[in-house]
C-alpha positions as CSV (number, residue, x, y, z in Angstrom):
1,X,8.9,-14.0,11.2
2,X,7.5,-11.8,8.4
3,X,7.9,-8.0,8.8
4,X,4.7,-5.9,8.3
5,X,3.9,-2.3,8.6
6,X,1.6,-1.5,11.5
7,X,-1.0,0.0,9.2
8,X,-1.1,-3.3,7.3
9,X,-1.5,-5.3,10.6
10,X,-4.4,-3.1,11.6
11,X,-6.2,-3.6,8.3
12,X,-5.7,-7.4,8.5
13,X,-6.8,-7.4,12.2
14,X,-10.1,-5.5,11.6
15,X,-11.0,-6.1,8.0
16,X,-9.6,-9.5,7.2
17,X,-8.1,-10.6,3.9
18,X,-9.5,-10.6,0.4
19,X,-10.5,-14.1,-0.8
20,X,-9.2,-14.7,-4.2
21,X,-12.1,-17.0,-5.2
22,X,-15.1,-15.0,-6.5
23,X,-18.5,-15.7,-5.0
24,X,-19.9,-16.0,-8.5
25,X,-20.1,-19.7,-9.4
26,X,-21.7,-21.5,-12.2
27,X,-21.1,-23.5,-15.3
28,X,-22.4,-24.9,-18.6
29,X,-24.7,-27.9,-18.9
30,X,-26.5,-29.6,-21.8
31,X,-30.2,-28.7,-22.0
32,X,-32.0,-31.9,-22.9
33,X,-35.2,-30.5,-24.3
34,X,-33.5,-28.2,-26.8
35,X,-30.2,-29.9,-27.3
36,X,-28.4,-26.6,-26.7
37,X,-25.9,-25.5,-24.0
38,X,-27.3,-23.5,-21.2
39,X,-25.1,-21.0,-19.2
40,X,-25.9,-19.9,-15.6
41,X,-24.1,-18.7,-12.5
42,X,-25.0,-18.3,-8.9
43,X,-24.2,-14.8,-7.8
44,X,-24.9,-13.3,-4.4
45,X,-27.4,-16.0,-3.5
46,X,-29.3,-15.8,-6.8
47,X,-29.2,-17.9,-10.0
48,X,-28.4,-15.7,-13.1
49,X,-29.6,-17.2,-16.4
50,X,-27.3,-16.5,-19.2
51,X,-29.2,-18.1,-22.1
52,X,-29.0,-21.1,-24.4
53,X,-26.2,-21.4,-26.9
54,X,-25.7,-23.6,-29.9
55,X,-22.0,-24.2,-29.1
56,X,-20.5,-25.1,-25.7
57,X,-17.7,-22.6,-26.3
58,X,-20.2,-19.8,-26.6
59,X,-21.9,-20.8,-23.3
60,X,-18.6,-21.0,-21.5
61,X,-17.6,-17.5,-22.9
62,X,-20.9,-16.1,-21.5
63,X,-20.1,-17.4,-18.0
64,X,-16.5,-16.1,-18.2
65,X,-17.7,-12.6,-19.4
66,X,-20.2,-12.4,-16.5
67,X,-17.5,-13.3,-13.9
68,X,-15.1,-10.8,-15.4
69,X,-17.8,-8.0,-15.3
70,X,-18.9,-8.9,-11.7
71,X,-15.8,-9.6,-9.6
72,X,-17.2,-10.2,-6.2
73,X,-14.3,-11.0,-4.0
74,X,-15.1,-11.8,-0.4
75,X,-13.5,-10.1,2.6
76,X,-12.9,-12.7,5.3
77,X,-11.7,-12.3,8.8
78,X,-9.3,-15.3,9.2
79,X,-8.5,-16.5,12.7
80,X,-4.9,-16.9,11.7
81,X,-4.6,-13.1,11.5
82,X,-5.7,-13.0,15.2
83,X,-2.9,-15.4,16.1
84,X,-0.2,-13.2,14.8
85,X,2.9,-12.7,17.0
86,X,5.5,-9.9,17.3
87,X,9.1,-9.9,18.4
88,X,9.3,-8.6,22.0
89,X,11.9,-8.4,24.7
90,X,11.9,-9.4,28.4
91,X,12.5,-6.1,30.3
92,X,14.5,-7.9,33.0
93,X,16.7,-10.3,31.0
94,X,16.7,-8.2,27.8
95,X,16.4,-11.5,25.8
96,X,14.2,-11.7,22.7
97,X,10.9,-13.6,22.8
98,X,7.7,-13.9,20.8
99,X,4.5,-12.3,22.1
100,X,0.9,-12.6,20.8
101,X,-0.9,-9.5,19.6
102,X,-4.1,-8.9,21.7
103,X,-5.5,-5.9,19.8
104,X,-4.6,-3.2,17.3
105,X,-6.3,0.2,17.7
106,X,-6.3,3.1,15.2
107,X,-5.5,6.3,17.2
108,X,-6.0,10.0,16.4
109,X,-3.6,12.1,14.4
110,X,-0.7,13.3,16.5
111,X,2.8,14.8,16.1
112,X,5.3,12.2,14.9
113,X,9.0,12.1,15.8
114,X,11.8,10.6,13.9
115,X,14.6,8.9,15.9
116,X,18.0,8.2,14.3
117,X,20.5,6.0,16.1
118,X,24.2,5.4,15.8
119,X,24.4,2.6,13.3
120,X,21.7,3.9,11.0
121,X,18.5,2.7,12.6
122,X,15.5,5.0,12.2
123,X,12.0,5.0,13.8
124,X,9.0,7.2,13.2
125,X,6.2,7.1,15.8
126,X,4.0,9.2,18.0
127,X,5.7,11.6,20.4
128,X,3.9,10.0,23.3
129,X,5.1,6.5,22.6
130,X,7.5,4.9,25.1
131,X,10.8,3.5,24.1
132,X,13.0,1.2,26.2
133,X,16.3,2.8,27.4
134,X,19.0,1.6,29.8
135,X,17.3,3.6,32.5
136,X,13.8,2.2,31.7
137,X,10.9,3.4,29.7
138,X,10.9,7.0,28.4
139,X,8.6,8.9,26.0
140,X,10.2,9.9,22.7
141,X,9.5,13.5,23.6
142,X,11.9,13.2,26.5
143,X,14.8,11.9,24.4
144,X,17.5,14.0,22.9
145,X,20.7,13.5,20.9
146,X,23.2,11.6,23.1
147,X,20.7,9.6,25.0
148,X,20.7,5.8,24.5
149,X,17.9,3.5,23.5
150,X,17.7,-0.3,23.5
151,X,17.9,-1.9,20.0
152,X,18.0,-5.5,18.8
153,X,21.3,-7.2,18.8
154,X,23.3,-10.4,19.4
155,X,25.2,-11.6,22.5
156,X,27.2,-14.8,23.0
157,X,25.1,-17.8,24.3
158,X,25.7,-18.5,28.0
159,X,28.0,-21.4,28.8
160,X,27.8,-23.4,32.0
161,X,31.4,-24.5,31.4
162,X,32.6,-21.1,32.7
163,X,31.2,-21.7,36.2
164,X,33.0,-24.3,38.4
165,X,30.6,-27.0,39.9
166,X,31.6,-26.0,43.4
167,X,30.7,-22.4,42.9
168,X,27.4,-23.4,41.3
169,X,26.6,-25.5,44.3
170,X,27.4,-22.6,46.7
171,X,25.1,-20.3,44.7
172,X,22.4,-22.9,45.0
173,X,22.8,-23.2,48.8
174,X,22.7,-19.4,49.2
175,X,19.6,-19.1,47.0
176,X,17.8,-21.8,49.0
177,X,18.5,-19.9,52.2
178,X,16.7,-16.8,50.8
179,X,13.6,-18.8,49.8
180,X,11.3,-18.3,52.9
181,X,12.3,-14.7,53.2
182,X,11.7,-13.7,49.6
183,X,8.7,-15.8,48.8
184,X,5.5,-14.9,50.6
185,X,3.1,-17.6,51.9
186,X,1.0,-17.1,48.7
187,X,2.9,-15.4,45.9
188,X,2.8,-15.0,42.1
189,X,5.0,-16.8,39.6
190,X,6.9,-14.1,37.7
191,X,6.6,-16.0,34.5
192,X,2.9,-17.1,34.2
193,X,1.6,-14.5,36.8
194,X,-0.6,-17.1,38.6
195,X,-0.8,-17.4,42.4
196,X,0.6,-20.4,44.3
197,X,1.4,-21.5,47.8
198,X,5.0,-21.1,48.9
199,X,5.5,-24.9,48.8
200,X,4.7,-24.9,45.0
201,X,7.2,-22.1,44.2
202,X,11.0,-22.0,43.7
203,X,13.3,-19.0,43.9
204,X,14.7,-18.4,40.4
205,X,17.5,-16.3,39.0
206,X,15.7,-14.1,36.4
207,X,19.0,-13.4,34.6
208,X,20.6,-16.9,34.4
209,X,23.8,-17.3,36.5
210,X,25.6,-18.7,33.4
211,X,24.9,-15.4,31.6
212,X,25.8,-12.9,34.3
213,X,27.7,-14.3,37.3
214,X,27.7,-10.9,39.0
215,X,23.9,-11.2,39.5
216,X,24.2,-14.7,41.1
217,X,24.1,-13.2,44.7
218,X,21.9,-10.2,43.8
219,X,18.5,-10.5,45.6
220,X,17.0,-8.2,43.0
221,X,17.7,-10.9,40.4
222,X,15.6,-13.5,42.4
223,X,11.9,-14.0,41.8
224,X,9.3,-16.7,42.7
225,X,8.5,-19.2,39.9
226,X,6.1,-22.1,39.8
227,X,7.4,-25.7,39.3
228,X,6.0,-26.1,35.7
229,X,7.5,-22.7,34.6
230,X,10.8,-23.5,36.4
231,X,11.1,-26.8,34.5
232,X,10.5,-25.2,31.2
233,X,13.0,-22.3,31.9
234,X,15.7,-24.7,33.1
235,X,15.3,-26.9,30.0
236,X,15.7,-23.8,27.8
237,X,18.7,-22.5,29.7
238,X,20.4,-25.9,29.6
239,X,19.8,-26.2,25.9
240,X,21.2,-22.7,25.3
241,X,24.3,-23.5,27.4
242,X,25.1,-26.6,25.3
243,X,24.9,-24.7,22.0
244,X,27.5,-22.3,20.7
245,X,26.8,-19.2,18.8
246,X,24.8,-16.0,19.5
247,X,21.3,-15.2,20.8
248,X,19.1,-12.2,20.3
249,X,19.2,-9.6,23.1
250,X,18.6,-5.9,23.4
251,X,21.6,-3.6,23.7
252,X,22.0,0.2,24.2
253,X,22.8,2.4,21.2
254,X,23.2,6.2,21.3
255,X,20.6,8.5,19.6
256,X,22.3,10.8,17.1
257,X,19.2,12.9,16.2
258,X,15.5,13.2,17.0
259,X,13.2,15.6,15.2
260,X,9.6,16.4,14.4
261,X,8.4,14.7,11.3
262,X,4.8,15.9,10.6
263,X,1.4,14.9,12.0
264,X,-0.1,11.5,11.1
265,X,-2.6,8.9,12.2
266,X,-0.9,6.4,14.6
267,X,-1.7,2.9,15.8
268,X,-1.5,1.2,19.2
269,X,-0.6,-2.5,19.4
270,X,-1.6,-4.3,22.6
271,X,0.8,-7.2,23.2
272,X,0.4,-10.1,25.6
273,X,2.1,-9.8,29.0
274,X,4.6,-10.1,30.5
275,X,6.5,-8.5,27.6
276,X,3.8,-6.0,26.6
277,X,6.2,-4.4,24.0
278,X,7.2,-5.0,20.5
279,X,10.2,-4.5,18.2
280,X,9.7,-1.6,15.7
281,X,12.4,-1.0,13.2
282,X,14.9,-2.6,15.6
283,X,13.9,-0.6,18.7
284,X,11.9,-1.8,21.7
285,X,8.7,0.2,21.8
286,X,5.3,0.4,23.4
287,X,2.4,2.8,22.7
288,X,1.3,4.5,19.5
289,X,3.5,3.8,16.5
C-alpha cells in the first residue's frame, strides 16, 4: 500500500490527475492539389491550420512547435482515485485491516500539535483530532508526556495447537448456552451491521480464542454475527492459525513529548465503518490531520 500525504490525497480526490497526453492532436498529410505537405492540429475542439510546406520535415516541425507552445494537459477525475483504501485498525481486536476512503474534506486553519513517542514516531495534526489509546479515543489536546497511544506493530500469529481439543469443545458448549440470552430476536451482525433474525445469527468471539484464551469466557467478547460473515471470519482465523510468523496489530507506546507546532490548514478523512479510523505516521487516528 503506497504512502501518501493527506494533502496529496485531498487533491487527487477533488481535482483528479493530470493526463500526460495533450489535447492537441494533428499531423502532416500530403496536399494533392499543390503537391506540398500540409500541417494542422485539432486544439480545444477547433482545427488549427499551420500552412503548406515544401518538405515533410518542415510540416512536422510546425506541428511539434505548436504542441510545445500550447501544452494543454487535461485534468481528469479517475474512479480509481475514489477507490483508494487506507490502513485501519479494528478497535475491538486491534488487528490491522484495509478500509475504503469515503470522503476527504479540507478543514479550516487550526492549531497543530506534534506528538513524539518512545521509539521515534512523530505525528503532526489538529489539536481536536482523536487518537486511539489503551483507554479508548482521546483528543490530542488531552494527552501529555507519559500517556500511551496505540501504534502499528507486530504480534505472533495465533495458533490453534496451543488449545487442547477438549477445552475448545467446552468453550463452544458454553458459548452456545449464552446464545439466546445475548442475541435479541432481531439483532445486528457486528461485522456487516445488517439486521437478522436470531435464527440467522451466531454468537462469535470478537477476539479469537486462539489469540487470547482469557477472553474465551468473557461475555464482553461475544457479539452476534450473521452466517456469511461468520464463515468468512472462521476461514480467515483458520488460515492464520496454520501459518507461522507475525501479524499487524496495534500496541501501546508511551508519549515522550507533545507540543504546539503552529497553525495550519487540516484535512478530515472519512473512512468506511466499522473501522472509521486510519493509520497516520504509525498512529491510529480519526479527525482532522
